[in-house]
C-alpha positions as CSV (number, residue, x, y, z in Angstrom):
1,M,104.8,81.7,90.8
2,E,105.4,82.8,87.2
3,T,102.8,84.6,85.2
4,T,102.7,85.0,81.5
5,K,100.6,86.4,78.6
6,S,98.6,83.7,77.0
7,E,100.2,81.6,74.2
8,N,97.3,81.3,71.8
9,A,94.5,83.4,70.4
10,E,91.7,81.5,72.1
11,Y,93.3,81.8,75.5
12,N,93.9,85.5,74.9
13,T,90.4,86.4,73.7
14,M,88.8,89.1,75.9
15,K,85.2,90.2,76.4
16,P,83.7,93.3,78.1
17,F,83.2,93.4,81.9
18,Y,82.1,96.7,83.4
19,T,84.8,99.3,82.6
20,T,87.4,96.7,81.6
21,T,87.7,93.4,79.8
22,I,88.1,89.8,81.0
23,P,89.3,86.6,79.4
24,F,86.6,84.9,77.2
25,D,86.8,81.7,79.3
26,W,85.9,83.5,82.5
27,E,82.2,83.5,83.4
28,E,80.4,86.5,84.9
29,V,78.1,85.4,87.6
30,K,76.6,86.7,90.9
31,I,77.8,85.7,94.4
32,K,74.5,83.9,95.0
33,D,75.4,81.6,92.1
34,V,78.6,80.4,93.9
35,G,77.7,80.7,97.6
36,K,74.9,80.7,100.2
37,I,74.3,84.1,101.9
38,T,73.0,84.2,105.5
39,S,73.4,86.5,108.5
40,G,73.5,86.3,112.3
41,T,72.0,88.0,115.2
42,T,72.8,89.8,118.5
43,P,71.8,87.8,121.7
44,L,69.8,90.0,124.1
45,R,72.2,92.3,126.0
46,S,69.9,92.2,128.9
47,N,70.4,88.5,129.4
48,M,73.7,88.3,131.1
49,E,73.9,84.5,130.7
50,Y,74.4,85.1,126.9
51,H,77.4,87.3,127.3
52,T,79.1,86.2,130.6
53,N,82.0,83.8,130.5
54,G,81.5,83.2,126.8
55,T,83.7,80.8,124.9
56,I,82.3,81.0,121.4
57,P,83.7,83.8,119.1
58,W,81.0,86.3,118.0
59,V,82.1,88.5,115.0
60,K,81.0,92.1,114.7
61,T,81.8,94.7,112.0
62,T,84.7,96.0,114.1
63,D,86.3,92.6,114.0
64,L,86.5,92.6,110.2
65,N,90.1,93.1,109.0
66,N,89.8,92.3,105.3
67,S,91.8,89.2,106.1
68,I,91.8,86.1,108.4
69,I,89.8,86.4,111.6
70,V,91.1,84.4,114.6
71,H,90.2,86.7,117.5
72,T,87.0,88.6,118.3
73,E,86.3,91.4,120.7
74,E,83.4,89.5,122.3
75,K,82.4,85.9,122.9
76,I,78.9,84.4,123.6
77,S,78.0,81.5,125.8
78,E,76.7,78.0,125.0
79,V,73.4,79.1,126.5
80,A,73.1,81.9,123.8
81,L,73.9,79.4,121.1
82,K,71.2,77.0,122.3
83,E,68.4,79.6,122.9
84,T,68.9,82.0,120.0
85,S,69.0,81.7,116.2
86,L,72.8,82.0,116.2
87,R,74.8,79.3,114.4
88,I,78.5,78.6,114.2
89,Y,80.0,79.2,110.8
90,P,82.9,77.1,109.7
91,V,86.4,78.1,108.9
92,D,86.7,79.8,105.4
93,T,83.3,81.5,105.7
94,V,83.7,84.9,104.0
95,L,82.0,87.8,105.8
96,V,80.9,91.2,104.5
97,A,79.7,94.3,106.5
98,M,76.3,95.6,105.5
99,Y,75.9,98.6,107.9
100,G,77.9,101.3,109.6
101,G,78.3,104.0,107.0
102,F,80.7,104.3,104.1
103,N,83.8,103.6,106.2
104,Q,82.4,100.2,107.2
105,I,80.3,99.0,104.3
106,G,82.1,96.3,102.3
107,R,84.7,95.5,105.0
108,T,85.4,91.8,104.8
109,G,87.0,89.0,106.7
110,I,87.4,85.2,106.4
111,L,87.0,83.0,109.4
112,G,90.1,81.3,110.6
113,V,88.1,79.7,113.5
114,G,84.5,78.6,113.8
115,A,82.4,81.6,114.9
116,T,79.0,83.1,115.2
117,I,78.2,86.6,113.7
118,N,75.8,89.5,114.3
119,Q,73.1,90.8,112.1
120,A,75.2,93.5,110.5
121,L,77.2,90.9,108.6
122,S,76.5,88.7,105.6
123,A,78.1,85.3,105.7
124,I,79.1,83.6,102.3
125,T,79.7,79.9,102.3
126,V,80.9,78.4,99.1
127,N,81.4,75.0,97.6
128,K,85.2,74.8,97.8
129,S,85.4,72.3,94.9
130,E,84.3,75.2,92.7
131,T,85.2,78.4,94.4
132,D,88.3,79.3,96.5
133,P,87.3,81.3,99.6
134,I,90.5,83.3,99.7
135,F,90.1,84.2,96.0
136,L,86.5,85.4,96.8
137,L,87.9,87.4,99.7
138,N,90.4,89.2,97.6
139,W,87.9,89.8,94.8
140,L,85.6,91.5,97.3
141,N,88.5,93.6,98.7
142,A,89.4,94.7,95.2
143,K,85.9,95.8,94.4
144,V,85.0,97.6,97.7
145,G,84.3,100.8,95.7
146,L,81.3,99.1,94.1
147,W,79.8,98.5,97.5
148,K,80.0,102.2,98.4
149,K,78.5,103.2,95.1
150,L,75.6,100.7,95.6
151,A,75.0,101.8,99.2
152,G,74.8,105.5,98.3
153,S,72.7,105.2,95.2
154,S,69.2,104.6,96.5
155,R,69.1,104.9,100.3
156,K,69.1,107.8,102.7
157,D,71.2,105.9,105.2
158,P,74.1,104.1,103.4
159,N,73.9,100.4,103.8
160,I,73.6,97.2,101.8
161,T,71.4,94.2,102.2
162,S,72.0,90.4,102.0
163,K,70.2,90.6,98.6
164,D,72.8,93.2,97.4
165,V,75.5,90.8,98.5
166,G,73.9,87.9,96.6
167,D,73.6,90.1,93.5
168,F,77.1,91.3,93.6
169,P,79.1,90.5,90.5
170,F,81.8,87.8,90.6
171,L,84.1,86.2,88.0
172,K,84.0,82.5,87.9
173,M,87.2,80.9,86.5
174,P,88.8,77.5,86.7
175,L,89.4,76.6,90.4
176,P,93.2,76.0,89.9
177,E,93.5,79.5,88.5
178,Q,91.5,80.9,91.4
179,K,93.9,79.1,93.8
180,A,97.0,80.2,92.0
181,I,95.9,83.9,92.1
182,A,94.9,83.6,95.8
183,N,98.3,82.1,96.6
184,I,100.1,85.0,95.0
185,L,98.0,87.5,96.9
186,V,98.3,85.6,100.2
187,L,102.1,85.7,99.7
188,M,101.9,89.5,99.3
189,D,99.8,89.7,102.4
190,S,102.4,87.8,104.4
191,F,105.0,90.3,103.4
192,I,102.7,93.2,104.5
193,N,101.8,91.5,107.7
194,H,105.4,90.8,108.6
195,N,106.2,94.4,108.0
196,N,103.3,95.5,110.2
197,Q,104.5,93.2,113.0
198,L,107.9,94.9,112.8
199,I,106.1,98.3,113.0
200,A,104.2,97.2,116.1
201,Q,107.4,96.1,117.7
202,K,109.2,99.3,116.9
203,E,106.2,101.4,118.2
204,L,106.3,99.4,121.5
205,R,110.0,100.1,121.8
206,K,109.5,103.8,121.2
207,K,106.7,103.9,123.8
208,W,109.2,102.2,126.3
209,L,111.8,104.8,125.4
210,I,109.4,107.7,125.9
211,Q,108.2,106.3,129.3
212,N,111.8,105.8,130.5
213,L,114.0,108.5,128.8
214,L,111.6,111.4,129.3
215,T,111.2,110.6,133.0
216,G,114.8,109.8,133.8
217,K,114.1,106.3,134.8
218,K,116.7,105.2,132.3
219,R,119.7,107.4,131.4
220,L,121.7,107.4,128.3
221,K,125.3,106.5,128.6
222,G,127.5,109.4,129.7
223,F,124.8,111.3,131.6
224,C,124.5,111.3,135.3
225,G,123.7,114.9,136.4
226,E,120.5,115.6,138.4
227,W,117.4,116.8,136.6
228,K,115.9,120.1,137.6
229,E,112.2,120.4,138.7
230,V,110.7,123.5,137.1
231,H,107.4,125.0,136.1
232,I,106.7,125.3,132.4
233,K,106.6,129.1,132.9
234,D,110.2,129.0,134.3
235,V,111.5,127.9,130.9
236,S,109.0,129.5,128.5
237,K,106.7,132.5,128.1
238,E,103.4,133.2,126.5
239,V,103.5,135.2,123.2
240,S,100.5,137.1,122.0
241,L,100.9,138.7,118.5
242,K,97.7,139.7,116.7
243,N,97.3,139.2,113.0
244,R,98.4,142.5,111.4
245,G,96.6,141.6,108.1
246,D,99.4,143.2,106.1
247,K,100.3,139.9,104.3
248,Q,98.6,136.6,103.5
249,L,99.6,133.9,106.1
250,T,98.8,130.3,106.3
251,V,96.1,129.3,108.7
252,L,97.0,126.5,111.1
253,S,95.0,124.1,113.3
254,C,96.1,121.6,115.8
255,T,95.4,117.9,116.0
256,K,96.1,115.5,118.8
257,Y,98.2,113.2,116.6
258,D,99.9,115.4,114.0
259,G,100.3,118.7,116.0
260,L,100.0,121.8,113.9
261,V,98.7,121.3,110.4
262,E,97.6,123.6,107.6
263,S,93.9,124.2,108.4
264,L,92.7,124.6,104.8
265,E,94.5,121.5,103.6
266,Y,93.7,119.3,106.6
267,W,90.0,120.2,107.2
268,G,89.0,121.2,103.7
269,R,87.5,124.4,105.0
270,K,87.4,127.8,103.3
271,I,88.3,130.7,105.7
272,Y,87.5,134.2,104.5
273,A,89.5,137.3,105.4
274,D,86.9,138.6,107.8
275,D,87.2,135.4,109.8
276,I,90.9,135.8,110.6
277,S,91.0,139.4,111.7
278,T,91.3,138.3,115.3
279,Y,93.7,135.5,114.7
280,K,97.1,135.2,116.4
281,I,100.5,135.0,114.8
282,V,102.5,131.9,115.4
283,P,106.2,132.7,114.6
284,K,108.6,130.0,113.6
285,N,110.0,127.9,116.5
286,H,106.9,128.6,118.7
287,F,104.5,126.3,120.3
288,A,100.7,126.5,120.2
289,Y,97.9,124.5,121.9
290,A,94.2,124.4,121.6
291,T,93.0,126.0,124.9
292,N,89.6,124.3,124.8
293,H,90.8,120.8,123.9
294,I,94.4,120.4,125.0
295,E,93.2,117.5,127.2
296,E,93.3,115.4,123.9
297,G,97.0,116.3,123.4
298,S,96.2,119.0,120.8
299,I,99.5,120.9,121.1
300,G,102.0,121.6,118.3
301,Y,105.3,123.1,117.3
302,Q,105.6,125.5,114.4
303,D,108.9,125.0,112.6
304,F,107.9,125.2,108.9
305,F,106.8,128.8,108.2
306,D,108.4,132.1,109.2
307,E,105.0,133.1,110.4
308,A,101.5,131.6,110.4
309,I,98.2,132.4,112.0
310,I,95.9,130.5,114.3
311,S,92.5,130.9,116.0
312,P,92.4,133.2,119.0
313,M,91.2,130.2,120.9
314,Y,94.8,129.0,120.9
315,T,97.7,129.8,123.3
316,V,101.1,130.5,121.8
317,F,104.4,130.3,123.7
318,K,108.1,130.1,123.2
319,T,110.9,128.4,125.3
320,D,114.1,129.9,126.5
321,S,117.7,128.8,125.6
322,S,117.8,126.1,128.2
323,I,115.3,124.0,126.2
324,N,115.7,121.8,123.2
325,D,112.4,122.5,121.4
326,L,112.1,119.1,119.9
327,Y,112.7,117.4,123.2
328,F,110.2,119.7,124.8
329,Y,107.6,118.9,122.1
330,M,108.0,115.2,122.8
331,L,107.6,115.8,126.5
332,L,104.5,118.0,126.0
333,K,102.9,115.3,123.8
334,S,103.7,112.5,126.3
335,H,100.9,110.7,128.2
336,M,102.2,111.9,131.6
337,L,101.7,115.6,130.5
338,I,98.4,114.9,128.8
339,Y,97.2,113.5,132.1
340,Q,98.2,116.8,133.8
341,Y,96.2,118.8,131.2
342,Q,93.1,116.6,131.8
343,N,93.3,117.2,135.6
344,R,93.8,121.0,135.2
345,M,91.0,121.8,132.8
346,E,89.0,124.7,134.1
347,G,85.6,126.4,133.7
348,S,83.7,126.8,130.5
349,I,85.4,128.2,127.3
350,D,82.7,128.5,124.6
351,R,80.8,125.7,126.4
352,R,83.9,123.5,126.7
353,G,86.5,123.2,129.5
354,G,89.8,125.0,128.9
355,L,93.4,125.3,130.1
356,R,94.6,128.9,130.0
357,W,98.2,129.9,130.2
358,D,98.1,130.7,133.9
359,A,97.1,127.1,134.7
360,F,99.1,125.5,132.0
361,S,102.3,127.3,132.9
362,I,102.5,126.1,136.5
363,I,102.6,122.4,135.5
364,K,105.8,121.0,137.0
365,I,108.2,119.1,134.8
366,H,111.7,117.6,135.3
367,I,114.3,118.8,132.8
368,P,117.9,117.4,132.2
369,S,120.8,119.4,130.8
370,Y,120.5,120.8,127.3
371,E,123.0,118.2,126.1
372,E,121.0,115.3,127.6
373,Q,117.8,116.7,126.1
374,T,119.5,116.7,122.7
375,A,120.8,113.1,123.1
376,I,117.3,111.9,124.1
377,T,115.8,113.7,121.2
378,Q,118.2,112.0,118.8
379,V,117.3,108.6,120.1
380,L,113.6,109.2,119.8
381,Q,114.0,110.7,116.3
382,A,116.0,107.6,115.2
383,A,113.1,105.4,116.5
384,D,110.6,107.6,114.5
385,K,112.8,107.2,111.4
386,E,112.8,103.4,111.7
387,I,109.0,103.4,112.0
388,L,108.6,105.8,109.1
389,L,110.8,103.7,106.8
390,L,108.8,100.5,107.7
391,K,105.5,102.3,107.1
392,T,106.8,103.6,103.7
393,K,107.8,100.0,102.8
394,T,104.3,98.8,103.8
395,D,102.7,101.4,101.6
396,K,104.8,100.3,98.7
397,L,103.9,96.7,99.3
398,R,100.2,97.6,99.3
399,E,100.6,99.5,96.1
400,Q,102.4,96.5,94.5
401,K,99.6,94.2,95.6
402,K,97.0,96.6,94.3
403,G,98.8,96.7,90.9
404,M,99.1,92.9,90.9
405,M,95.4,92.5,91.7
406,Q,94.4,94.8,88.8
407,L,96.4,92.6,86.4
408,L,95.4,89.2,87.8
409,L,91.8,89.9,88.5
410,T,91.1,91.2,85.0
411,G,93.1,88.5,83.2
412,K,95.5,91.0,81.7
413,V,98.2,88.8,83.1
414,R,97.3,85.2,83.7
415,I,98.9,82.3,85.6
416,K,100.8,80.1,83.2
417,K,98.3,77.8,81.5
418,L,100.5,74.8,82.3
419,N,99.4,75.3,86.0
420,L,95.8,75.0,85.2
């Protein structure tokens, strides 16, 4: 749908609204002026009749997706509906999260099916002849920062109330203009959702590839030789180099998802010189794992610095020439190896379980030829590249939508007046 700058002075007249301006013919109101705000409840967990074989959707904060809700994690029974204060809200009811900390407050959703809700949510029902629910949803999503500011301004525990929801600012404009803006934003959402579906499909395919290629259940064309069963120590050795302190080196930490990362950048901590005197050196093309929480998959590969340093609580090791390091890293991060780590955790290391090199290094693995390792690595890297490109496209689409919302929801660009 085309948008345009206004064609006459009256249409283009602006007035102040918070830190921006809005068209003169838009009205600043509160959500309670355009909708009814209510909330739900949680049926007693101790009454199994309320939660067993339920058929009625029951929305919690974790079900909110800032978009249309058609599935819920839990359902309640007809008995719960009859014996409690729960009510079924109609399709197009807009929901707002009131509790759960800054990461949850202000999350939204709009019902795509009739559903009940819990007490942590506010339900907004509007007169659809005056207010478009999808427009209201997008308005709330665009202003989520205001919720967080409100929640943290006057309360020890960040939360908002149904009164806060009712008093939240809203811009009332002609219904056709609301619908036109909502249609544009819904179209953008459809592009984003389609891209996310492609990402999910690609990630499932990658999971299948990992489960089959790294176990030899499926072989790539041209490879048929037997895989060798070895212990990790047969193809690698522990490396223990203490920090010399003669030069400034980057401090690394390990995460279960991202492997080795820069500790200062990732965690936002400041580490002083005295704290790193006992740290270990991690040379380039070496592996390191967190001895006390490797069961989470916290293992990484250092291929970006000539040397870096890491806590003495980490184990550092290097493979021999029979191993393709990138293949080995994918294998070490696979679920079948993480399962092995979990089963081999020993004793207490600083009050946590741990997996020292002696126990880690005797884990058995199956290894193909170096050439097959390389070929498998290339297939999995290609799958990663496809996923990364799609995620980059999704990020760009989200930025485009954000920019469009800033223009449309402030009236800087308006839907052509002919359409109103």
